[in-house]
C-alpha positions in Angstrom: 10.0 12.4 -102.5 13.6 12.2 -104.0 14.9 14.5 -101.2 13.3 12.3 -98.6 14.9 9.2 -100.0 18.3 10.8 -100.0 17.9 12.0 -96.5 16.8 8.6 -95.4 19.8 7.0 -97.0 22.1 9.4 -95.2 20.4 8.7 -91.9 20.8 5.0 -92.4 24.5 5.4 -93.0 24.9 7.5 -89.8 23.0 4.9 -87.7 25.2 2.1 -89.2 28.3 4.0 -88.3 27.3 4.7 -84.7 26.3 1.0 -84.3 29.7 -0.1 -85.5 31.5 2.2 -83.1 29.4 1.1 -80.2 30.0 -2.6 -81.0 33.8 -2.0 -81.3 33.9 -0.3 -77.9 32.0 -3.1 -76.3 34.3 -5.8 -77.7 37.3 -4.2 -75.9 35.5 -4.8 -72.6 34.4 -8.4 -73.2 35.5 -11.7 -74.4 34.3 -13.5 -77.5 30.5 -13.7 -77.9 30.0 -11.7 -74.6 26.5 -10.5 -74.1 26.2 -6.7 -73.5 24.6 -5.9 -70.2 21.3 -4.2 -70.7 21.0 -5.3 -74.3 18.8 -7.9 -75.8 20.2 -11.4 -75.9 20.7 -11.4 -79.7 23.2 -8.5 -79.6 26.7 -10.1 -79.4 30.2 -9.0 -80.1 31.9 -10.3 -83.3 35.4 -9.3 -82.3 37.9 -12.1 -81.5 41.4 -11.3 -80.1 44.4 -12.9 -81.7 46.6 -15.4 -79.7 49.3 -12.8 -79.2 46.8 -10.2 -77.9 45.3 -12.8 -75.6 48.8 -13.5 -74.0 49.5 -9.7 -73.7 46.1 -9.1 -72.0 46.8 -12.1 -69.6 50.2 -10.7 -68.6 48.8 -7.2 -68.0 46.1 -8.6 -65.7 48.6 -10.8 -63.9 51.0 -7.9 -63.2 48.1 -5.5 -62.2 48.3 -5.0 -58.4 44.5 -4.5 -58.3 44.1 -8.1 -59.5 46.5 -9.7 -56.9 44.7 -11.9 -54.4 45.6 -11.5 -50.7 44.7 -13.3 -47.6 45.0 -10.2 -45.4 41.3 -9.3 -44.9 42.2 -6.3 -42.8 43.5 -4.5 -45.8 40.3 -5.1 -47.7 37.5 -2.4 -47.5 34.0 -3.8 -47.9 31.6 -1.8 -49.8 28.7 -0.5 -47.5 25.4 -0.9 -49.1 22.9 1.5 -47.5 19.5 -0.1 -46.8 16.6 2.0 -47.7 15.0 3.4 -44.6 11.5 1.9 -44.3 10.6 3.6 -41.0 7.6 6.0 -41.6 9.2 8.9 -39.7 12.8 7.9 -40.8 13.2 11.1 -42.9 12.6 13.4 -39.9 15.6 14.4 -37.9 16.4 12.6 -34.6 16.3 15.9 -32.7 12.7 16.5 -33.7 11.7 12.9 -33.0 13.3 12.9 -29.5 11.2 16.0 -28.5 8.0 14.5 -30.0 8.5 11.3 -28.2 9.0 13.1 -24.9 5.6 14.5 -25.9 5.1 16.9 -23.0 3.6 20.3 -23.9 7.1 21.8 -23.7 8.6 18.9 -25.7 6.0 19.2 -28.5 6.6 22.9 -28.7 10.4 22.4 -29.0 10.0 19.7 -31.6 7.6 21.8 -33.7 10.0 24.8 -33.6 12.7 22.6 -35.0 10.5 21.2 -37.7 8.5 24.3 -38.6 8.4 25.4 -42.2 5.9 26.6 -44.8 2.9 24.2 -45.1 3.6 23.4 -48.7 7.1 22.2 -47.7 6.0 19.6 -45.2 6.4 15.9 -46.2 3.6 13.5 -45.6 5.3 12.0 -42.5 5.9 15.5 -41.1 2.2 16.4 -41.6 1.1 13.2 -39.9 3.5 13.8 -37.0 2.2 17.4 -36.6 -1.4 16.1 -36.5 -0.5 13.4 -34.0 0.9 16.0 -31.6 -2.0 18.3 -32.2 -4.4 15.5 -31.1 -2.2 14.7 -28.1 -2.5 18.3 -27.0 -6.3 18.0 -27.2 -6.7 14.6 -25.6 -3.9 14.6 -23.0 -2.8 18.2 -22.3 -6.2 19.9 -22.8 -5.5 22.8 -20.5 -2.7 24.0 -22.8 -3.4 26.2 -25.8 -4.2 24.0 -28.8 -1.7 23.9 -31.7 -2.1 26.3 -34.5 -1.2 26.1 -38.2 -1.7 22.3 -38.2 -1.2 21.2 -41.8 -4.2 19.6 -43.5 -4.2 15.9 -44.4 -5.8 15.7 -47.8 -4.5 12.4 -49.0 -2.4 10.3 -46.8 -1.0 6.8 -47.3 -2.4 3.9 -45.4 0.6 3.8 -43.1 0.1 7.4 -42.1 -3.7 6.9 -41.5 -2.8 4.0 -39.1 -1.5 6.5 -36.5 -4.6 8.7 -36.6 -6.9 5.7 -36.5 -5.2 4.4 -33.3 -5.9 7.7 -31.6 -9.6 7.7 -32.7 -10.0 4.1 -31.4 -8.4 4.9 -28.1 -10.6 8.0 -27.5 -13.6 5.7 -27.9 -12.3 3.3 -25.3 -10.9 0.7 -27.7 -7.3 -0.6 -27.5 -6.4 -1.3 -31.1 -3.2 -3.0 -32.2 -1.7 -3.0 -35.6 0.5 -5.8 -37.0 4.0 -5.4 -38.3 7.0 -3.4 -37.1 6.1 -0.8 -34.6 7.8 2.6 -33.9 7.3 4.7 -30.8 3.9 6.1 -31.8 2.5 2.9 -33.2 3.4 1.3 -29.8 2.2 4.0 -27.5 -0.9 5.6 -29.1 -3.3 2.7 -28.3 -2.5 3.2 -24.6 -4.3 6.6 -24.7 -7.3 4.4 -23.9 -6.5 4.8 -20.2 -7.8 8.4 -20.5 -11.2 7.3 -21.8 -14.2 6.8 -19.6 -14.2 3.1 -20.5 -14.5 0.7 -17.5 -13.0 -2.2 -19.5 -10.2 -3.3 -17.3 -9.0 -5.8 -19.9 -7.3 -2.8 -21.6 -5.2 -2.1 -18.5 -2.7 -4.9 -19.0 -2.3 -4.2 -22.7 -1.9 -0.4 -22.0 0.7 -1.1 -19.3 2.7 -3.4 -21.7 2.5 -0.8 -24.5 3.7 2.1 -22.3 6.6 0.1 -20.8 7.6 -0.8 -24.4 7.4 2.9 -25.2 9.7 3.7 -22.3 12.2 1.3 -23.7 12.3 3.3 -26.9 12.2 6.7 -25.1 12.9 6.3 -21.4 12.3 9.9 -20.5 9.0 10.1 -22.3 6.7 12.4 -20.2 3.7 11.0 -22.1 4.4 7.4 -21.2 5.2 8.1 -17.6 2.1 10.3 -17.2 -0.2 7.6 -18.8 1.3 4.9 -16.5 0.5 7.2 -13.5 -3.1 7.5 -14.7 -3.3 3.8 -15.2 -2.0 2.9 -11.8 -4.3 5.5 -10.2 -7.3 3.9 -11.8 -6.1 0.6 -10.3 -5.8 2.3 -6.9 -2.0 1.6 -6.8 -1.4 5.1 -5.5 2.2 4.7 -4.5 3.1 3.4 -7.9 1.0 6.1 -9.6 2.9 8.8 -7.6 6.2 7.3 -8.7 5.3 7.8 -12.4 3.8 11.2 -11.9 7.1 12.2 -10.4 8.9 10.9 -13.4 6.6 12.8 -15.7 7.2 16.1 -13.9 9.8 18.2 -15.8 11.8 20.7 -13.9 10.6 24.4 -14.1 7.4 23.5 -15.9 3.8 23.6 -14.7 1.7 21.0 -16.5 -1.9 21.1 -15.2 -2.8 17.5 -15.8 0.3 16.0 -14.2 0.2 18.2 -11.1 -3.6 17.8 -10.7 -3.4 14.0 -10.9 -0.4 14.0 -8.6 -2.3 16.1 -6.1 -5.3 13.8 -6.2 -3.1 10.8 -5.5 -1.4 12.6 -2.6 -4.8 13.3 -1.0 -5.7 9.7 -1.3 -2.4 8.8 0.4 -3.0 11.4 3.1 0.0 13.5 2.3 -1.8 16.8 2.7 1.3 19.1 3.2 2.7 17.9 -0.1 -0.6 18.5 -1.8 -0.8 22.1 -0.5 2.6 22.9 -2.0 1.5 21.7 -5.4 -1.9 23.4 -5.2 -0.2 26.7 -4.2 1.6 26.6 -7.6 -1.5 25.6 -9.6 -3.8 28.2 -8.0 -1.6 31.0 -9.2 -1.8 29.9 -12.8 -5.4 28.7 -12.7 -7.1 30.8 -10.0 -10.7 30.0 -11.1 -10.2 26.4 -12.1 -13.0 24.5 -10.4 -11.0 21.2 -10.2 -8.2 23.0 -8.4 -10.6 24.7 -6.1 -12.2 21.4 -5.2 -8.9 19.7 -4.5 -7.7 22.6 -2.4 -11.0 22.5 -0.4 -10.6 18.8 0.3 -6.9 19.1 1.2 -7.7 22.0 3.5 -10.5 20.1 5.2 -8.2 17.1 5.9 -5.6 19.2 7.6 -8.3 20.9 9.7 -8.2 24.3 8.0 -12.0 24.5 7.8 -12.0 28.3 7.1 -9.9 27.8 3.9 -11.9 24.7 3.0 -15.2 26.6 3.3 -13.7 29.5 1.2 -12.8 27.2 -1.7 -16.0 25.2 -1.4 -18.1 28.4 -1.7 -16.1 29.5 -4.8 -17.0 26.1 -6.3 -20.7 26.7 -5.6 -20.6 30.2 -6.9 -19.5 28.9 -10.3 -22.0 25.9 -10.1 -24.7 26.2 -7.5 -26.2 22.9 -8.5 -23.0 20.9 -7.8 -24.6 18.6 -5.2 -21.2 16.9 -4.5 -20.0 20.2 -3.0 -23.4 21.1 -1.4 -22.8 17.9 0.6 -19.1 18.8 1.1 -19.9 22.2 2.5 -22.5 20.6 4.8 -19.6 18.4 6.0 -17.5 21.4 6.8 -20.3 23.0 8.8 -20.9 19.8 10.8 -17.2 19.9 11.8 -17.3 23.5 12.8 -20.5 23.2 14.7 -22.5 25.4 12.4 -25.4 22.9 12.5 -28.2 25.2 11.2 -26.2 25.9 8.0 -25.3 22.2 7.7 -29.0 21.2 8.1 -30.3 23.4 5.3 -27.6 22.1 2.9 -28.5 18.5 3.8 -32.1 19.2 3.2 -31.3 20.4 -0.3 -29.1 17.3 -1.0 -31.7 14.9 0.4 -34.2 15.9 -2.3 -32.1 14.1 -4.9 -30.0 11.6 -3.0 -31.8 10.7 0.3 -29.9 7.4 0.8 -26.4 8.4 -0.3 -23.9 7.0 2.3 -22.2 10.2 3.3 -25.5 12.1 3.5 -26.7 9.4 6.0 -23.5 9.7 8.0 -23.8 13.5 8.3 -27.4 13.4 9.1 -26.7 11.0 12.0 -24.0 13.3 13.3 -26.4 16.2 13.1 -29.1 14.4 15.0 -26.7 13.5 17.8 -24.8 16.7 18.1 -27.5 19.3 17.2 -30.8 17.7 17.8 -29.5 15.8 20.8 -31.6 12.9 19.6 -29.4 9.9 20.0 -32.2 7.5 19.2 -32.8 9.1 15.8 -29.0 9.1 15.1 -28.8 5.4 15.9 -31.8 4.7 13.6 -30.1 6.7 10.8 -26.8 5.0 11.1 -28.4 1.5 11.3 -30.1 2.3 8.0 -26.7 3.3 6.6 -25.2 0.0 7.8 -28.0 -2.0 6.2 -27.4 -0.2 2.8 -23.6 -0.1 3.0 -22.5 -2.9 5.3 -18.8 -2.7 4.2 -18.4 1.1 4.3 -15.6 1.7 6.8 -16.6 5.3 7.5 -20.1 4.3 8.4 -18.9 1.4 10.6 -16.4 3.7 12.3 -19.0 6.3 13.1 -21.4 3.6 14.4 -18.5 2.4 16.7 -18.0 6.0 17.9 -21.7 6.5 18.5 -22.1 3.2 20.3 -18.9 3.8 22.4 -20.0 7.3 23.5 -23.7 6.6 24.2 -23.7 3.0 25.3 -26.3 2.1 22.6 -26.0 -1.1 20.7 -26.1 -0.5 16.9 -27.3 -3.3 14.7 -26.9 -5.5 17.8 -23.2 -4.6 18.3 -21.4 -2.7 21.0 -18.9 0.0 20.1 -16.0 -2.4 20.8 -17.5 -5.0 18.5 -18.0 -2.5 15.7 -14.5 -1.3 16.2 -13.2 -4.9 15.9 -14.7 -5.1 12.4 -12.4 -2.3 11.3 -9.4 -3.6 13.3 -9.7 -7.0 11.8 -8.9 -5.6 8.4 -6.6 -2.7 9.6 -5.1 -3.5 13.1 -3.4 -0.1 13.1 -6.5 2.0 12.4 -6.3 4.9 14.8 -10.0 5.7 15.1 -10.8 2.0 15.5 -8.3 1.7 18.4 -9.8 4.9 19.9 -13.4 3.6 19.9 -12.2 0.3 21.2 -10.6 2.1 24.2 -13.7 4.2 24.7 -16.0 1.2 24.7 -13.9 -0.8 27.1 -13.8 2.2 29.4 -17.6 2.6 29.3 -17.9 -1.0 30.3 -15.5 -0.4 33.2 -13.1 -2.9 31.6 -10.2 -0.6 32.4 -7.4 -3.1 32.1 -8.5 -3.9 28.5 -8.9 -0.2 27.8 -5.4 0.5 29.1 -3.8 -2.3 27.0 -5.3 -0.9 23.7 -4.6 2.7 24.8 -1.0 2.0 25.5 -0.6 0.7 21.9 -2.1 4.0 20.7 0.4 6.0 22.7 3.2 4.4 20.7 1.8 5.7 17.4 3.6 8.7 15.9 1.5 11.8 15.9 -1.2 10.2 18.1 -4.4 12.4 18.1 -4.8 14.6 21.2 -8.3 13.0 21.8 -6.5 9.6 22.2 -4.1 11.1 24.8 -6.9 12.6 26.8 -8.7 9.3 26.8 -5.5 7.6 28.0 -5.4 10.0 30.9 -9.0 9.0 31.9 -8.0 5.4 31.8 -4.9 6.0 33.9 -7.0 7.9 36.5 -9.6 5.0 36.6 -6.7 2.6 37.3 -5.1 5.0 39.8 -2.0 5.3 37.5 -1.8 8.9 38.7 1.9 9.5 37.9 1.4 8.4 34.3 -1.8 10.5 34.0 0.1 13.5 35.3 3.0 13.0 32.8 0.6 13.1 29.9 -1.6 15.9 31.3 1.3 18.1 32.2 3.0 17.6 28.8 -0.2 18.6 27.0 -0.8 21.6 29.1 2.8 22.8 28.7 2.5 22.7 25.0 -1.1 24.1 24.8 -2.0 26.0 27.9 -5.0 27.8 26.3 -6.7 24.6 25.0 -10.0 24.3 26.9 -10.1 20.5 26.6 -6.5 20.1 27.9 -7.2 22.6 30.8 -10.1 20.4 31.9 -8.1 17.2 32.0 -5.1 19.1 33.6 -7.4 20.3 36.5 -8.9 16.9 36.9 -5.5 15.2 37.2 -4.2 17.9 39.6 -7.2 17.3 41.9 -6.7 13.5 41.6 -3.0 13.6 42.6 -3.6 16.1 45.5 -2.4 19.3 43.9 -5.5 21.0 45.2 -4.0 24.4 45.9 -2.8 24.8 42.3 -6.0 23.5 41.0 -8.1 25.9 43.0 -6.0 28.9 41.9 -6.3 28.0 38.2 -10.1 27.4 38.5 -10.8 30.7 40.2 -8.6 32.5 37.7 -10.6 31.0 34.8 -14.0 31.7 36.5 -13.0 35.4 36.8 -12.4 35.5 33.0 -16.1 34.8 32.3 -15.7 31.5 30.4 -18.3 29.8 28.2 -21.3 28.2 29.9 -20.0 24.7 29.3 -16.5 25.5 30.7 -18.0 27.4 33.6 -20.2 24.3 34.4 -17.1 22.1 34.4 -15.1 24.5 36.6 -17.8 24.7 39.3 -18.1 20.9 39.2 -14.4 20.4 39.7 -14.3 23.0 42.4 -16.9 21.0 44.4 -14.1 18.4 45.0 -11.9 21.0 46.7 -14.0 21.4 49.8 -15.1 19.1 52.6 -18.0 21.4 53.4 -21.2 19.9 52.1 -23.0 23.2 51.7 -20.2 24.7 49.7 -20.0 21.5 47.7 -23.8 21.7 46.8 -23.5 25.4 46.1 -20.8 24.8 43.5 -22.8 21.9 42.0 -25.9 24.0 41.7 -23.8 26.7 40.0 -22.5 24.1 37.6 -26.1 23.0 36.7 -27.2 26.6 36.2 -24.5 27.0 33.6 -25.2 23.7 32.0 -28.4 21.7 33.1 -27.2 18.7 31.1 -23.9 18.3 32.9 -24.3 14.6 33.7 -21.3 14.5 36.0 -22.7 17.3 38.2 -26.2 15.7 38.2 -24.7 12.3 39.3 -22.7 14.0 42.1 -25.8 15.6 43.4 -27.5 12.2 43.4 -24.5 10.8 45.4 -24.7 13.5 48.1 -28.5 13.2 48.6 -28.3 9.4 48.6 -25.6 9.5 51.3 -28.0 11.8 53.3 -30.7 9.1 52.6 -32.8 11.8 51.0 -33.9 9.3 48.3 -36.6 11.5 46.7 -34.0 14.2 45.9 -31.5 11.6 44.9 -34.0 10.0 42.6 -34.8 13.4 41.1 -31.2 13.9 40.0 -30.5 10.3 39.0 -33.5 10.2 36.7 -32.0 13.1 34.8 -28.7 11.3 34.6 -30.5 8.2 33.1 -32.4 10.4 30.6 -29.1 11.7 29.3 -27.5 8.2 29.3 -30.4 5.8 28.6 -28.2 2.9 27.8 -25.7 3.1 30.6 -26.2 -0.2 32.5 -24.7 1.2 35.7 -27.1 4.1 35.9 -30.0 1.9 35.0 -29.1 -0.5 37.8 -28.7 2.3 40.3 -32.1 3.8 39.3 -33.8 0.4 39.7 -32.3 0.0 43.2 -33.4 3.5 44.1 -36.9 2.9 43.0 -37.1 0.0 45.5 -35.9 2.3 48.3 -38.4 5.1 47.4 -41.3 2.6 47.5 
């Protein structure tokens, strides 16, 4: 106890001494009764300077250059006070953030390589950033390999959770906004909603604003440009979509999603050559990808490469035989190539599930007309299609074609009237103009047909079928020189095209080049042509003689090759009518009427002939 008291007394003396030293030191730095910063308010100095010391201190301060005032502010150096960085990703280097905001597969890879470290060394913001990019790879760039070694998020701050919650909401079709200051990801992530299957168009304006704001932060962001492309594609603004897909395309990189969407837009814009170039790149990297095979099949079909279209379509169906969309598409190819039996069996399969689908009805009508030769059934089918899809332009166009070629009225309208429905909305529609010309020609309104056809001839890359029709119109109006210019031009470019050869021969005969026409016809007959072509050649040769017996012989040969040659049948009727052999004339004319049951000219002639026979 005594030792403790002695020790305690000693300790008290030590503490008292240290306190005195501390107080003395403080008094040198302050004036009388100055409160020590950081001390309690009752700790004050007891030191007071003498008058002499005060004067000496005042002179020292006056003469000290550090205490001299100056009006020259340029010589003063303000102290910079660093504000604490409150941005969530502020501690991550700018190089890493630049790559992550580009957010392409290559950009994400570059950014992660710059940031990569042992998992235990990642900060919370780095872990969150890693997880954001991992989810972007899954949601946006799903054809790329998923990220590996993604650090786990065990406990994350509310701010960190906000980013991940925005992605979750967007994937569910909800555009979610968070209040407060927004960085790139807080701005852009809600716009991932454009990739969802949601049909809520209210999200589109918000997503567009968010993505444009993101581009102000990072103008070369592949993610923002790609999502804007998808957004405009959904709104059917295809030119605008293409612009942003182009901006999203990095040089020397193949990103499936960007190139696929770009190809789809190009198909919708009808730029098939450009589509093929892109698909040639994709098919090398993704040779069995069913989406690429489908796009390639459709692009090939549109450029008329039916063999390639069928090849890709069959590969699609090998992978998925129950893909009814491509069952129908393959039937469409076979209709175009004239393989009607194959087309019919595929249409039968499709009809079990979708018997009233618009394209099915369209193909069925074509099959009935071209294969079954049942125009009445084709008209009934297309009228059903019009009743179900009154605004479908493809159906109306085919109805116009069917009416123009056969003379039938469809849903109470002529081919020209149906074509006018299309031309009212799209005055430059090529097919609409063609069917308008055909309809006017059938009605013997040659002046009207010529007026519309002349407009067609001014179109760049006018279809060959339109040029051939123009030749017919010119011949009807006796514009033989004009007919010859077009026919000779076509023949010079494509001397082996059967359709062109037929028109070329017809024009040569019309303008009196009979010797050349005869030589060409005989040359072609000796080459054993098809039955249809042979029938045409014999029919045309019948015009090259004035001998009626020779004429009839050629016409009979024409009908042996093709009994349904309406032109040859009508010419036989004309010859026998001129001979006043009305019974034989009636025999041939009735066959003409059966092949053209709605042609008013043939019906009138048949009625007149019936009176003569009686």
